[in-house]
C-alpha positions in Angstrom: 57.1 76.5 112.2 57.6 77.0 115.9 60.5 79.0 117.3 62.2 75.9 118.8 61.9 74.1 115.4 63.5 77.1 113.7 66.4 77.0 116.2 67.0 73.3 115.6 66.9 73.9 111.9 69.4 76.8 112.1 71.6 74.8 114.4 71.7 71.8 112.0 72.4 74.3 109.1 75.3 75.8 111.0 76.7 72.4 111.7 76.6 71.6 108.0 78.4 74.9 107.2 81.0 74.1 109.8 81.5 70.6 108.5 82.2 71.9 105.0 84.4 74.6 106.3 86.6 72.1 108.2 87.2 70.2 105.0 89.4 73.1 103.9 91.8 72.4 106.7 92.3 68.7 106.0 95.3 67.2 104.1 97.1 70.6 103.7 100.1 68.9 102.0 97.9 67.7 99.2 98.1 69.0 95.6 95.8 71.6 94.2 93.1 69.1 93.1 94.2 67.5 89.8 92.1 67.6 86.7 90.0 70.5 87.9 88.6 73.2 85.5 91.4 75.5 86.8 94.2 73.0 85.7 96.4 75.7 84.1 96.6 78.2 87.0 100.3 78.7 87.8 99.7 79.4 91.5 100.1 75.7 92.3 103.6 75.6 90.6 105.0 79.0 91.7 103.0 81.5 93.7 103.1 79.8 97.1 106.9 79.7 97.0 107.4 83.2 95.5 105.2 85.0 98.1 106.7 82.9 101.0 110.3 83.1 100.0 111.2 86.1 102.3 109.9 84.2 105.3 111.4 80.9 104.3 114.8 82.5 103.7 114.8 84.5 106.9 114.2 81.3 109.0 116.3 78.8 107.0 119.3 80.9 105.8 119.3 84.0 108.1 118.4 86.6 105.4 115.1 87.4 103.8 116.6 89.2 100.8 118.4 87.5 97.9 120.2 90.0 95.7 119.4 89.7 92.0 116.6 87.2 92.6 112.8 87.7 92.8 112.0 89.5 96.0 108.3 90.3 96.0 108.2 91.1 99.7 109.4 94.6 98.9 106.0 95.4 97.2 103.7 93.0 99.0 105.2 92.4 102.5 102.1 91.6 104.7 101.7 88.0 103.8 105.4 87.0 104.1 105.5 88.9 107.4 102.6 86.9 108.8 104.3 83.7 107.6 107.6 84.8 109.2 105.8 85.2 112.6 104.0 81.9 112.1 107.1 79.9 111.3 108.6 80.8 114.7 105.9 78.5 116.2 105.5 75.9 113.5 108.8 75.7 111.6 109.0 76.2 107.9 106.4 73.8 106.3 104.0 74.0 103.5 101.2 72.9 105.8 101.8 75.9 108.1 101.8 78.3 105.2 98.6 76.8 103.8 97.1 76.6 107.3 97.5 80.4 107.5 95.5 80.7 104.3 92.8 78.5 105.7 92.8 80.5 108.9 92.1 83.6 106.7 89.3 81.7 105.0 87.7 80.9 108.4 88.0 84.5 109.5 86.5 85.6 106.2 83.5 83.4 106.8 83.0 85.1 110.2 83.4 88.5 108.6 81.0 87.7 105.8 78.4 86.8 108.4 78.9 89.9 110.5 78.9 92.1 107.3 75.6 90.8 106.3 74.2 91.4 109.8 75.8 94.8 110.1 72.9 96.9 109.0 70.2 94.2 109.1 69.8 93.2 112.8 66.1 92.3 112.0 67.1 90.4 108.9 66.2 86.7 108.8 69.2 84.6 109.7 68.8 82.4 106.7 70.1 85.2 104.4 73.7 85.2 105.8 73.6 81.5 106.3 72.7 81.1 102.6 75.8 83.2 101.7 78.0 81.1 104.0 76.6 77.9 102.5 77.4 79.0 99.0 81.0 80.0 100.1 81.9 76.8 102.0 80.5 74.4 99.3 82.2 76.2 96.4 84.8 73.8 94.8 86.4 76.9 93.3 87.0 78.4 96.8 88.0 75.0 98.2 90.8 74.8 95.7 92.1 78.4 96.0 91.5 79.0 99.7 93.9 76.1 100.6 96.9 77.6 98.7 99.4 79.9 100.5 98.7 82.7 98.0 97.7 86.3 98.5 94.0 86.1 97.8 92.8 84.6 101.1 94.4 87.4 103.1 93.2 90.1 100.8 89.7 88.7 101.1 89.9 88.9 104.9 91.3 92.4 105.0 88.6 93.6 102.5 85.8 92.1 104.5 87.3 93.7 107.7 87.4 97.1 106.1 83.8 96.8 104.8 82.6 95.6 108.3 84.1 98.8 109.8 82.6 101.0 107.1 79.1 99.5 107.5 79.1 100.3 111.2 80.3 103.9 110.9 76.8 105.5 111.4 76.5 103.9 114.9 80.0 104.7 116.1 80.7 107.4 118.6 83.9 108.3 116.8 83.4 107.5 113.1 86.3 109.6 112.0 88.8 107.6 114.1 87.2 104.4 112.8 87.6 105.7 109.2 91.3 106.2 109.9 91.4 102.5 110.8 89.7 101.7 107.5 92.5 103.7 105.8 95.2 101.7 107.5 93.4 98.5 106.5 93.3 99.7 102.9 97.1 100.2 103.0 97.4 96.6 104.3 95.2 95.5 101.4 97.5 97.2 98.9 100.6 95.8 100.6 99.0 92.4 100.5 98.2 92.5 96.8 98.6 95.6 94.7 95.4 95.1 92.7 93.6 96.2 95.9 93.9 99.7 94.5 91.0 98.7 92.2 88.9 98.1 95.3 89.1 101.7 96.4 85.6 102.5 94.9 84.1 99.7 97.0 85.6 101.0 100.2 84.7 104.6 99.4 81.1 103.5 98.6 80.8 101.6 101.9 82.0 104.7 103.8 80.0 107.3 102.1 76.6 105.7 101.5 75.6 105.0 105.1 76.6 108.6 106.0 75.0 110.3 103.0 72.4 112.1 105.1 75.3 113.5 107.3 77.4 115.1 104.5 79.9 116.8 106.8 80.6 113.6 108.8 80.9 111.7 105.5 83.5 114.1 104.2 85.5 114.0 107.4 85.4 110.2 107.4 86.5 110.0 103.8 89.4 112.5 104.4 90.5 110.6 107.5 90.6 107.3 105.7 92.4 108.8 102.7 95.0 110.5 104.9 95.6 107.4 107.0 96.1 105.3 104.0 98.4 107.8 102.2 100.6 108.5 105.2 101.0 104.8 106.1 101.8 103.8 102.5 104.3 106.7 102.3 105.9 105.4 105.5 106.4 102.0 103.8 107.8 103.6 100.6 110.2 105.6 102.7 111.5 102.4 104.4 111.9 100.7 101.0 113.8 103.6 99.7 116.0 104.0 102.8 116.9 100.2 102.5 117.9 100.6 98.8 115.1 98.3 97.7 113.4 100.5 95.1 114.7 98.5 92.2 113.1 95.4 93.5 109.9 97.3 94.2 109.7 98.6 90.7 110.6 95.2 89.2 107.5 93.7 90.8 105.3 95.9 88.7 107.5 95.5 85.6 107.3 91.7 85.7 103.5 91.9 86.1 103.0 93.8 82.8 101.4 91.7 80.2 101.1 91.8 76.4 98.5 94.2 75.0 97.1 93.4 71.5 97.9 96.1 68.8 94.2 96.6 67.9 92.8 99.9 69.2 89.7 98.0 70.5 91.7 95.6 72.6 90.1 96.8 75.9 86.8 95.5 74.6 88.3 92.1 73.9 90.1 92.1 77.2 86.9 93.1 79.1 85.0 90.3 77.5 87.7 87.8 78.5 87.9 89.2 82.0 84.2 89.4 82.7 83.7 85.9 81.1 86.4 84.7 83.5 83.9 85.2 86.4 82.3 81.9 85.2 85.4 80.1 86.5 83.8 80.8 90.0 80.4 79.2 89.2 78.3 78.7 86.1 75.0 79.1 88.0 75.6 81.5 90.9 77.6 84.1 88.9 74.9 84.6 86.3 72.4 84.7 89.1 74.4 87.4 90.8 74.6 89.4 87.5 70.8 89.0 87.0 70.1 90.2 90.5 72.3 93.3 90.0 70.8 94.2 86.7 67.3 93.5 88.0 67.8 95.8 91.0 69.0 98.6 88.7 66.0 98.2 86.4 63.6 97.9 89.3 65.0 100.8 91.3 61.6 102.3 91.9 60.3 99.1 93.5 60.6 98.4 97.2 63.0 95.5 96.7 65.1 97.3 94.1 65.5 100.4 96.4 66.3 98.1 99.3 69.2 96.5 97.4 70.6 99.6 95.8 70.6 101.6 99.1 72.2 98.7 100.9 75.9 99.6 101.3 76.9 95.9 101.4 75.2 95.2 98.2 76.7 98.2 96.5 80.2 97.6 97.8 80.0 94.0 96.6 79.1 95.1 93.1 82.1 97.6 93.2 84.5 94.9 94.4 83.6 92.6 91.5 83.6 95.5 89.0 87.0 96.7 90.3 88.6 93.2 89.9 87.2 92.8 86.4 88.6 96.3 85.5 92.0 95.2 86.9 91.9 92.1 84.8 90.8 94.1 81.8 93.8 96.5 82.2 96.2 93.6 82.7 94.7 91.6 79.8 95.8 88.5 81.8 93.0 87.0 83.9 93.8 83.9 85.9 91.4 81.8 87.9 93.0 82.6 91.3 92.4 86.4 90.7 88.7 85.7 91.1 88.8 84.2 94.6 87.9 87.5 96.2 85.2 88.1 93.7 83.7 84.7 94.5 82.9 85.8 98.1 81.0 88.9 96.9 79.2 87.1 94.1 77.7 84.7 96.7 76.9 87.7 99.0 75.0 89.4 96.1 73.0 86.2 95.5 72.0 85.9 99.2 71.1 89.6 99.6 69.0 89.7 96.4 67.2 86.5 97.2 66.5 87.8 100.7 65.1 91.1 99.4 62.8 89.3 97.0 61.6 86.7 99.4 60.9 89.2 102.2 58.9 91.4 99.7 55.1 91.5 100.3 54.3 91.4 96.6 53.5 88.0 95.0 55.8 88.0 92.0 59.0 89.3 93.6 58.5 86.7 96.4 58.0 83.9 93.9 61.1 85.0 92.0 63.0 85.1 95.3 61.9 81.6 96.2 63.0 80.4 92.8 66.4 82.1 93.3 66.8 80.4 96.7 65.9 77.1 95.3 68.4 77.5 92.4 71.1 78.6 94.9 70.5 75.6 97.1 70.6 73.3 94.1 73.9 74.8 93.0 75.2 74.4 96.6 74.2 70.8 96.6 76.0 70.1 93.3 79.0 72.1 94.5 79.0 70.3 97.8 79.3 66.9 96.1 82.1 68.3 94.0 84.0 69.7 97.0 83.5 66.5 99.0 85.0 64.5 96.1 88.1 66.8 96.1 88.4 66.6 99.9 88.2 62.8 100.0 90.6 62.1 97.2 93.8 64.0 98.1 97.0 63.5 96.0 100.5 64.4 97.1 102.4 64.3 93.8 104.2 67.6 94.2 105.3 67.1 97.7 106.6 63.7 96.8 108.4 65.1 93.7 110.0 67.9 95.7 111.3 65.5 98.3 112.5 63.0 95.7 114.3 65.8 93.8 116.0 67.0 97.0 116.9 63.5 98.0 118.6 62.9 94.6 120.6 66.2 94.9 121.8 65.1 98.4 122.7 61.6 97.2 124.6 62.8 94.1 126.6 65.9 95.1 127.4 68.3 92.3 129.0 71.6 93.2 126.9 73.9 95.3 123.7 72.5 96.8 121.7 75.2 95.0 118.8 74.7 92.6 117.7 77.0 89.9 114.1 76.6 88.8 110.9 78.6 88.2 109.3 76.4 90.9 112.4 76.5 93.1 110.8 78.6 95.9 107.9 76.1 95.9 110.4 73.3 96.4 112.2 75.2 99.1 109.0 75.6 101.0 108.6 71.9 101.1 112.2 70.6 101.5 114.3 73.7 102.6 116.5 73.4 99.6 118.4 76.6 98.8 117.1 77.9 95.4 117.1 80.7 92.8 114.3 81.6 90.3 115.4 81.2 86.7 112.6 83.3 85.2 112.3 86.3 87.5 114.8 88.6 89.3 116.4 92.0 89.0 119.5 90.4 87.6 119.4 88.4 84.4 119.8 84.7 84.6 123.3 84.6 83.1 124.4 87.1 85.7 122.8 85.2 88.5 124.4 82.0 87.4 127.8 83.6 87.4 127.3 85.2 90.8 125.8 82.1 92.6 127.4 79.2 90.7 124.5 76.7 91.3 124.9 73.0 90.9 121.4 72.1 89.7 118.6 73.2 87.4 115.0 72.0 87.1 112.3 72.7 84.6 108.8 71.5 83.7 108.5 69.1 80.7 110.6 71.2 78.2 113.4 73.7 78.0 113.0 77.3 77.0 115.6 78.3 74.4 116.3 81.6 76.0 116.9 79.9 79.4 119.2 77.4 77.7 121.2 80.2 76.1 121.7 81.9 79.4 122.8 78.6 81.0 125.2 77.9 78.2 127.1 81.1 79.1 128.5 79.2 82.0 127.4 75.6 82.1 126.6 72.5 80.1 123.6 70.4 81.2 123.2 66.8 82.0 119.6 65.5 82.4 119.6 63.1 85.3 116.1 62.6 86.7 112.4 63.3 86.2 109.6 63.4 88.8 105.9 63.2 88.0 103.7 65.8 89.6 100.4 67.6 88.9 98.1 67.2 85.9 98.7 69.7 83.2 100.0 68.0 80.1 102.7 70.7 79.7 103.5 70.8 83.4 103.4 67.3 84.8 107.1 66.3 84.9 109.7 68.1 86.9 113.0 67.4 85.2 116.3 67.7 87.0 119.7 68.6 85.4 123.2 68.7 86.7 125.0 71.9 85.8 128.6 71.3 84.7 130.9 74.4 84.6 132.6 75.1 81.4 136.3 74.7 81.5 138.2 77.6 83.0 138.6 80.5 80.6 136.2 79.0 78.0 133.4 81.2 76.9 131.2 80.1 74.1 130.8 82.5 71.1 127.2 83.0 70.1 128.3 84.0 66.6 130.0 80.6 66.0 127.4 78.4 67.6 123.7 78.6 68.5 123.5 78.6 72.3 119.8 77.9 72.1 120.5 74.4 70.9 122.2 71.5 72.7 126.0 71.5 73.0 128.0 68.4 72.3 128.6 68.1 76.1 124.9 68.4 76.9 122.6 65.5 77.7 119.1 66.7 77.1 116.2 64.4 76.3 113.3 66.8 76.7 112.1 69.1 74.0 113.5 72.6 73.6 110.6 74.9 72.8 
């Protein structure tokens, strides 16, 4: 093939990649695609609102902090800070928040390309382009990169840190650059706390390229560690001085999940967490695993050594391993947690295929060509899937949030304040003032007494414990329901009026079960 033909082919390929990338930025008001394999992920009901609530409150109500409510910005402030800045230019809209996530996705594409070119200037261009193709055609990443959640920004910061690390050997002042990596790591942790489990990946990316210059490697590692520790300590000092340590600690308390009583539960959790990688892709993830194991077994071969001594390949393995370890520890894997791992799974596939295809030996080259063919077939299938999602947007949640807010405005009932687990999500869409009924440093009964809301909303059914807390101060009247989303247990947003109990009346739990409807209640949905 002539040079001009290659250039035209590469240009066409890049146009295709750009076209699929642009799909991520269309119809940003649309629902997380309904009836997907990730139907049960709660990010689409709650997380966008929770992690945006500080920025939303600051712009709409003049304060970012709501005493007693869920205030995650004390522990993960980077994302809400960026949203706060963005909202000065766009106003508070869900499209703007999601646009910021898509912007992170675009930047991550660029950083993925530069990372793959960092130590391989003579590497064929098809290798990074293959990685980008797998990323932009992925329906998994299409779904989760369009949500205003923490994973897109964490992916961008991780790739930025690894890009810096991969270039340390060629820098005139690698120690200063390593301090920058340390600051980036602090931003990663303050974006999403599970970034702590990415420390081995960052350390590997710093140390491996400098292994022949041990003294420089040690100085770089110390510079990165000190910069990270001091910058994180500065944030904690600010949190403590503002009296927000309780909210900071609560963020970790609420993210603790049930551990089985069996002594071997880590094995069960590890199986669950590692198997969760298949949410990303049923073809490419096993291919990445085979490539990693194959490189380890063939470490004496040219292609095996090439991969194992490639800091990008090793760091990618450590990123995936760190995330699986985190999910194992939490015993609570969710599809969105694997959005960062997806990027690095696809990078592993591209690097392994490239090392095999560029090998002079016959069999490794044939295996590499087979891997490329399988990858492109997966990209074709995924591309059709992604196109289907992009061309069939639905807007059920935005419509439900607006209808709910309109009902509240047309039927006044005490304070215009909604209590709901999805309240912050509604507020991001319609600017309605809200409280979270499920999370907060103050128990729900105390919050209800302090804030005296007029409205309550839940999905499909009522939790008995929530009902008991409400009955300390209110009776409930079910007044409306709004269809949204696709999960059979989370597809109807039900609205209640809260009617204060008569002055001086306090129900006695010893005389009546507050987890059951009161005579004054009007509740048609199940209590379970």
